[in-house]
C-alpha positions in Angstrom: 98.1 89.7 120.3 96.9 90.7 123.7 98.2 90.0 127.2 96.4 88.9 130.4 95.5 91.6 133.0 96.6 91.5 136.6 93.9 91.8 139.2 95.9 94.3 141.4 96.6 97.0 138.8 94.3 100.0 137.9 93.2 99.5 134.3 90.7 102.4 134.2 91.4 104.8 131.4 91.2 107.8 133.8 94.2 106.3 135.7 96.4 107.1 132.7 95.4 110.8 132.5 97.4 113.9 133.5 97.2 117.6 133.0 99.7 119.2 130.6 99.9 123.0 130.1 99.5 123.7 126.3 102.8 125.7 126.3 104.7 122.5 127.1 103.8 121.0 123.7 106.9 121.5 121.5 106.0 122.9 118.1 109.5 122.6 116.6 112.6 120.5 117.2 115.7 121.8 118.9 118.9 122.4 117.0 121.1 120.4 117.1 119.0 117.4 117.6 121.1 116.0 120.5 120.7 119.2 122.6 117.3 118.2 123.8 116.9 117.4 127.5 117.0 113.9 128.9 115.3 112.7 132.0 117.3 109.7 133.2 115.4 107.2 135.3 118.2 105.5 137.2 116.4 103.3 139.8 112.7 102.8 140.9 113.2 105.8 143.3 115.9 108.1 141.7 116.3 110.1 138.5 118.5 112.8 137.1 118.5 115.5 134.5 120.9 115.4 131.6 121.3 116.4 127.9 120.7 113.9 125.2 124.3 114.2 123.9 125.3 112.7 127.3 123.9 109.4 126.3 127.3 107.6 125.6 128.3 108.2 129.2 124.9 106.9 130.5 125.2 103.6 128.8 127.8 100.9 129.2 130.2 99.4 126.6 128.5 96.2 125.2 125.0 97.6 125.4 122.9 97.3 122.3 120.7 100.2 121.1 117.9 99.0 118.7 116.5 101.7 116.4 113.6 101.9 114.0 114.9 102.9 110.5 111.5 103.5 108.9 111.1 106.6 106.8 108.1 109.0 106.9 106.4 109.4 103.6 104.5 112.5 102.5 101.3 110.6 103.4 98.8 113.5 103.6 97.0 114.2 100.3 94.3 116.8 99.4 91.8 116.6 96.6 88.2 116.7 95.5 85.6 114.1 94.8 85.8 113.4 91.1 82.8 112.6 88.9 81.9 113.0 85.2 85.5 113.9 84.4 85.6 116.9 86.7 86.9 117.4 90.2 84.0 119.6 91.3 82.8 117.6 94.4 83.5 118.0 98.1 87.0 118.6 99.3 88.8 115.5 100.6 91.7 114.9 102.9 93.6 111.6 102.8 96.2 110.1 105.2 97.9 107.0 103.8 98.5 104.3 106.5 99.6 101.1 104.9 100.5 99.8 101.5 98.3 96.7 100.8 99.9 96.0 97.4 101.3 98.1 94.6 99.1 101.2 94.0 96.6 100.1 96.7 96.7 101.7 100.2 94.7 101.7 103.4 93.9 105.4 104.2 92.0 107.5 106.6 89.7 109.8 104.6 87.8 112.9 105.5 84.9 113.1 105.0 84.7 109.3 104.8 80.9 109.1 104.8 80.8 110.8 101.4 83.3 108.4 99.9 81.5 105.1 99.4 82.7 102.2 97.2 83.4 103.3 93.7 84.0 107.0 94.6 86.9 108.7 92.9 89.3 111.4 94.2 91.3 113.8 92.1 94.3 115.1 94.0 95.6 118.6 94.0 99.1 119.9 94.7 100.4 123.2 96.1 103.3 123.2 93.6 101.6 122.8 90.2 103.8 122.1 87.3 103.3 121.1 83.7 105.6 118.1 84.3 103.2 116.6 86.9 100.5 114.5 85.4 96.9 114.4 86.9 96.5 111.8 89.7 93.3 110.1 90.9 92.3 107.2 93.2 89.2 105.1 93.6 87.6 103.7 96.8 87.7 99.9 96.3 87.0 98.8 99.9 86.2 99.8 103.5 88.4 98.7 106.5 86.0 97.8 109.4 88.8 98.0 112.0 89.8 101.6 111.3 86.8 103.0 109.4 89.4 103.8 106.7 89.1 103.3 103.0 91.1 101.1 100.6 92.2 103.3 97.8 93.5 102.1 94.4 95.6 104.8 92.7 95.7 105.1 88.9 98.8 103.8 87.2 101.1 106.8 86.9 102.0 108.0 83.5 105.7 108.9 83.0 106.6 108.3 86.6 106.3 106.0 89.6 103.8 106.1 92.4 106.5 107.4 94.8 107.4 110.2 92.4 103.8 111.3 92.3 103.5 111.0 96.1 106.5 113.3 96.5 104.8 115.8 94.1 101.3 115.7 95.6 101.8 114.7 99.2 102.9 116.6 102.3 104.5 115.6 105.6 101.7 114.3 108.0 102.6 116.3 111.2 100.6 115.4 114.3 97.4 117.5 114.9 98.9 119.2 118.0 101.7 120.8 115.9 100.2 124.2 115.0 103.2 126.3 114.3 105.8 124.2 112.5 108.7 126.2 111.1 111.4 123.5 110.5 112.2 121.7 107.3 110.5 118.3 106.5 113.9 116.6 107.0 113.8 117.4 110.7 110.8 115.1 111.0 113.0 112.2 109.8 115.6 110.3 111.8 119.2 110.6 110.4 119.1 106.9 109.8 115.7 106.7 108.1 115.9 104.2 105.3 112.7 102.3 104.4 109.7 104.5 103.3 106.3 103.6 104.7 105.4 105.5 107.9 102.6 108.0 108.5 104.5 109.3 111.5 108.1 109.5 112.7 109.5 107.2 115.4 110.1 110.3 117.5 112.5 108.9 120.1 115.0 108.6 117.3 114.8 112.2 116.2 117.3 113.1 119.0 120.2 111.2 117.4 122.9 112.9 115.2 125.5 111.3 113.0 128.1 112.5 115.5 126.3 111.1 118.5 126.0 107.7 116.8 129.7 107.8 116.1 130.5 108.6 119.7 128.3 105.7 120.9 130.2 103.4 118.5 133.6 104.6 119.8 132.5 103.9 123.4 131.6 100.3 122.4 127.8 100.7 122.4 126.4 98.9 119.5 123.4 99.7 117.3 121.0 97.5 115.4 117.8 98.2 113.4 114.3 97.0 112.9 111.6 98.5 110.7 108.1 99.2 111.9 106.0 101.4 109.6 104.1 103.7 112.0 100.4 103.7 111.3 97.1 103.9 113.1 98.1 101.3 115.6 100.6 103.6 117.2 98.5 106.8 117.5 94.9 105.5 117.6 93.4 106.8 120.8 92.3 104.5 123.6 88.6 105.1 123.9 87.4 102.2 126.2 87.1 102.6 129.9 88.8 99.3 130.6 92.1 99.7 128.9 92.7 95.9 128.7 89.9 95.7 126.1 91.6 98.2 123.7 92.4 96.6 120.4 95.6 97.7 118.6 95.5 97.9 114.8 98.1 95.8 113.0 101.3 97.5 111.9 103.9 96.0 109.6 107.3 95.1 111.1 110.5 93.6 110.0 113.1 92.3 112.6 115.8 90.8 110.4 118.0 87.8 111.3 121.1 90.1 111.8 119.3 92.1 114.5 118.1 88.9 116.3 121.7 87.6 116.2 123.0 90.9 117.7 120.4 90.7 120.5 121.5 87.1 121.3 125.2 88.0 121.2 124.6 91.0 123.5 122.7 88.8 126.0 125.5 86.2 125.9 128.2 88.7 126.9 126.1 90.4 129.6 125.1 93.5 127.6 121.7 95.2 127.8 119.0 95.6 125.2 117.9 99.3 125.0 115.0 100.0 122.7 114.9 103.5 121.1 111.2 104.2 121.0 107.9 102.3 121.7 107.8 101.0 118.1 111.0 99.1 118.7 109.6 97.8 122.0 106.5 96.4 120.2 108.7 94.9 117.4 111.1 93.1 119.7 108.5 91.9 122.1 106.6 90.4 119.1 109.5 88.1 118.2 108.5 84.5 118.1 110.6 81.8 119.9 111.6 78.3 118.9 113.3 76.0 121.4 114.0 79.0 123.7 115.7 81.1 120.9 114.3 84.3 119.4 113.5 84.1 115.7 113.5 86.8 113.0 110.0 88.2 112.2 108.6 89.8 109.2 104.8 90.5 109.3 102.3 92.4 111.3 101.9 92.9 115.0 99.0 94.1 117.1 100.8 93.7 120.4 99.4 96.0 123.1 101.6 96.4 126.2 100.2 97.7 129.4 101.0 97.3 133.2 101.4 93.7 134.2 103.2 92.7 131.0 105.9 90.1 131.3 108.9 91.4 129.4 110.8 89.0 127.1 113.5 91.0 125.3 113.6 94.8 126.1 115.5 95.8 129.2 115.7 99.6 128.9 114.0 102.3 126.8 114.6 105.7 125.3 111.3 107.5 124.7 109.6 110.9 124.4 106.8 112.1 126.7 103.4 110.8 125.5 99.8 112.0 125.3 97.5 111.4 128.2 95.4 108.2 128.0 97.5 106.9 125.1 98.6 103.3 124.5 102.2 104.6 124.5 101.8 106.0 128.0 100.5 102.6 129.1 103.4 100.8 127.5 106.0 102.9 129.4 103.9 102.4 132.5 104.4 98.7 132.1 108.2 99.3 132.4 108.4 101.6 135.4 104.9 101.5 136.9 102.0 103.9 136.4 102.3 105.9 139.5 106.1 106.3 139.2 105.7 107.4 135.5 103.0 110.0 136.3 105.3 111.3 139.1 108.1 111.6 136.6 105.8 113.4 134.2 104.8 115.9 136.9 108.5 116.5 137.6 109.2 117.0 133.9 106.4 119.6 133.6 107.7 121.4 136.7 111.2 121.4 135.2 109.9 122.9 131.9 110.5 119.9 129.7 109.1 119.9 126.2 106.5 117.3 125.4 105.4 115.0 122.5 106.9 114.5 119.0 109.4 117.4 119.0 109.9 117.4 122.8 112.6 116.1 125.1 113.3 112.5 126.0 113.4 110.0 128.8 116.0 107.2 129.3 114.7 104.4 131.5 117.7 102.2 132.5 117.2 98.5 133.3 118.0 99.3 137.0 114.8 101.4 137.1 112.3 98.8 136.0 109.7 97.6 138.4 
């Protein structure tokens, strides 16, 4: 699902670039989660600096926060090419992206060129135990869109696929995280429920149980969608004309109860605030029938960039994103590219922490272009 470009907007990839000092890339989350900083964009020309725990006082009773309750799985696996009953071949790294059917997954594989159709992988674990059975997978297909491999895992003996994944897999932290000292649980939101993501919906990492309760007491409602974060979210934009970038499909579920809450919020004059870009793409992918939003369960490839005509989302909570990324372009569509880059320069000057474990930005509906 693509949008039409406007003729008076700069769509060159270089227009979405900025310089970030390496020391501004957060390597670990803050504790407690809601002590991160929050850059609040109040109007098209004003902003303020707060702490994330101030959020209840920055929103209004009757507003609706929509959050992504996906759960990160230990999606990174290591092993060796397996032949003649022995795992003596080249070392292999696997990143699971999407479950195609039971025991069959789309995955990014390194080195992919050596793993052609029929190749087998024997996985290794850093915590060997006599209770953990051997585990292998076979390449049964190639995905042209991602260059990934379709892997079919052997039927587990004495356990489920998910039990073996917990034993063999590790948390797939982003490549710019070089010095992670926190626990795996700190790369999950406190409301994570449905396993399936290769990365966390990081805007939600700032919420604590106590903060959610304070929001509830102030009359600010919450609702949930599920988008399993995969290659569509973090795949780099590599084309010079960003409008020609193709998003990879990601699986999303926006249930009827969430759609009903959105409609009720609109009817009473409340505002729809998305927590993270994954929620934005989920809500903006909702179909309509006779002017009414409909629940949606399926895949979306929606790519949002400046010039987009917003249908559902009015405000946004988001982290600070990588240069030249589709996520930076999505946020630019809400507040304008030049305004957003000015805000990023301000954040760098004020020593904000960037990326997955960094600080956050709240874009209020009054700040939209």
